[in-house]
N, C-alpha and C positions, 0 to 999 in steps of 0.2 A: 635786370636785377638778378634773376636766377643765374645768368651766365657770370656776373660779377661775383656772386656768392660762391659759385663752383670754382672759379679761378682763385678766389681768396683761400678757400679750403685747400686747394691743390698746392698753392704756394706755401701755406703753412706746413703742409705735410712733406713737400719735396725740398723746400728751402727754409729749414728752421733757422738758418743764419740771419734771416730777416728780423728775428726777435732779439738779436744782439743789441741793437740800440735801446730796446725796451729794458733789457737786463741792466745796461749801463745807467739808464735814466732812473730805474727803480732803486738801484744801490745809491746813486748820487743823491736823489731826493730824500732817501731814508737818512743818510748821514747829514745832509743839510738840516733836516728837521731835528735830528738829534743834537746838532751843534747849536741850533736856535734855542732849544729847551735848556741846554747846559748853560749857555750864555745868559739867558734870562734868570735862571736860578742863581748864577754867580753874582749878577748885578744886584738882585734883591737881597742876597745874603750880605753883600758888602755894605749896603745901605742899612740893613736891619741890625747887623752886629757891630757893636762898639768895642772899645778896648779899655780895660781898666789901667790904672797906673802901674799895676804889678804885671801887666802883659797878658792877663787872662781875657778871653773873649766873653763878653756879656751882652745880653740884648740891650739895644739902645732904647731907653724910655722915650716914647713919642706917641702919646695918646691921640694926636691929630693925624697920624699916619702920613706925615709929610714925606717920610722916606719912600713911601710907595709912589707918591706923586713925582719925586725926583727921579726915581728909577724908571717910571713910565716915560719921562721926558727923554731919557736916554734910549730906552728899549723900543719905543714906538717907531722911530725912523729905522732902527736896525731891523725890527720885525717886518716892516713893510718892504725893506730892501731884500731881506731873505725870502719873503714870500714871492716877490717878483722874480728873484733868481730861480726859485723852484719852478715857477710857471714857465720861465724861459727854458729851463732844462727839458721840460716836457714838450714844449713847442719845437725845440731843437731836435728832440728824438723823433717827433712826427715828421719834420722836414727831412731828416736823414733817412728814415724808413721809406718815405715817398720817393726820394731820389734813387734809393737802391732798387725799388720796384721799377722805376722808369728805366734805369740802366739794364735791369734784367730783361725787360720787354724789348728794349732797343737792341741790345747786344748779346743777349742770352748769357750774361755773366754778371757777377757782382763786382763792380768797380769801386772799391772802398776809397781809393786815393782821390779820384775825381769827385766822388760824392762828398768827401771831407772838405775838399777845396770849395765846392759850391756852398756848403754850410758855413764855412768861414767867410766867404764873400757876402753872404746874405745875413750876417750876424745882426745888422741893424734892423733888417726886416723882421727877424725873429724877435728882437727886443720890442719893436713897435707893436707887433701882434700880441706879444705877452702883456704889454702895458694896456692894450685895449681890452684884453680878457680880464685883467686885474681891475680896471676901472668899471667895466660892466658888472663884474661880480659885486664890487662895492656898491654900485648904484642899485642893483637888484636887492642886495642885502639891506640897504637903507630903506627901500620901499617896503620890504617885508617887515622890518622892525617898526616902521611907522604904522603899518596896518595891523600889528599884533594886538593893539588895544581896542580894535574896533569891536562892536557888539557881535558881529557875525563870527569873527575869529574866536571870541570868548565863548560863544555858544558851541562852536565846533570842538573846542578844547574840552568843554564839559561833557560833550556827547561821546567823543572818541578818545579823549585822553591826551595829555601833553606830548607823550612820546610819539604817538601816531601822527600828531600834527607836525612835530619836528621832522619826522621822516617824509611826510607829504610835502612840507615846505622845501626840504632839501631837494626832493625830486622835481618840484616845480621850478626851483632856481636853476638846476642844471639843465632841465629840459628847455627853458627859455634861452639860456646861454648857448646850448647846442643848436637851437633853431636859428639864432641870430648870427653866431660866429662861424658855423660850418661853411657857408659860402666864402667867407673871407679866408678861412683855412685852405679851402680848395684853390683860391687864387694864389695864396702864398706858396702852395705846393706846386701849382701848375707853371708859375713863372711866365714864360713867353707863350704858353698855351692857354692863357686865361680866357681868351675869346672863345675857346672850345667848351667852356663849362655851360652846358645846356640846363634848361629849367628842370629837366628830368633828373640829371645828375645832382643838381642841388637838392631836389626833393629826396632822392634816395640817400644822399649823404646826410641830410638832416634826420631822416627817420632812423638811419643806422646809428647816428650819434645819440639820439634819444634812447634807442634800445640798449646801446652800450652803457649809458648813464644809469638806466634802470638795473641792468645786470650788475654793474659795479657797485651801486649802492646796496643791492641785496647781498652781494659777497662781503662788502664791508660791514654791514650789520651783523652778518653771521660771524665774522671774525671777531667783532667787538664782543659778541655774546660768549665766545669761547676763550677770550683772552685770559681770564683767571686760570682756566685749565692749562693753557699753554705755558703761562708763567710758572705754574706749580710743577708741571712736568719737567721743566728745565731749571728748577730752583737751585740745584747744585751745579749748574753749568751756566753761570751768568754770561761769560764771554761767548760761549756758543750760542746762547739765546740772543744776545745783543748783536752779534756780528755775522750770524749765519741764518738762524731760524727766522727772526723777524724781517731781515732783508728778503729772504726767500718768500715769506708770506706777502710782503709788499709786491714782489714781482708777480705772484699768483693773482693777487687782487687787480693788478694792472693788465693781466692778459686780455680781458675784453677790449681795453684801450689799444693794445698792440694790434689786435685783429681789426679794430676800426681803422687804424692808420693804414693797414694794408688794403682793406676794402676800399677806402676812399681813393687811394692811389690806383687801384685796379680800375675803378670807375673812370678815372681820368686817362690812364695810359694804356689800357688794354688794347686799344686800337693800334698801338705800335707793335703788337705781337703778330708776327707773320706765321709762326708755327706754334704748336703746343709747347708748353714749358717742359724741357726735357728732364727726366729723372736723373739724379746724380749717379754716376757710375761707381 
């Protein structure tokens, strides 16, 4: 464990290019989320706004809110597809980072071409793993929602407050997902080396994933708290805020995830390393 942590820190310090997949993933996920919100707003607007005979836009009178139901019929499959795509982007970034670490340990260089080819060849594996993550998250969310009305949860909310319970629930969900899915992620990353995933590696991978989840949720909660200040500071630079500041913040929030990707790859492939990772000249 200590040796894997040492090599992870060494790789992050000497090979910052290993974070390039995380940069791409962060920017792509940010814009996918932005597009999803814009598309949802557009569809709701089109169903909500009617047109008068003179061509003016007027609110469509509909006390039954049927327009919302119609919009949801359109947006639900779109939102599910977009969410699955975002998960696939992160899984692809994980696989790409792991393959780069493997190439680095095996050949002492970053082979971007062969790594990209492997990622393309394993596109269906990435999609299948992403779908499994998506289904697991939905199942756990459904169980949490079903338990929300239980007397125990209600008493905890009264004692600790709804916000604390929301954060605890989020932590519990991601911890369960990390514990269940980390070994499958290691198999996806290892490919032909799947038989070499020992119980010890699975345990350390799970613990690292849970620690990453705790750190990521803490950073996310902090960023959420200072969001008004960030938006106010860049109130006169909307384009800069939308296309540089917030994507950079997304990347910073994802840094624990990038470190986790490298750590899990080090757990699996460090035995391929014959000599110490050389410092770039």
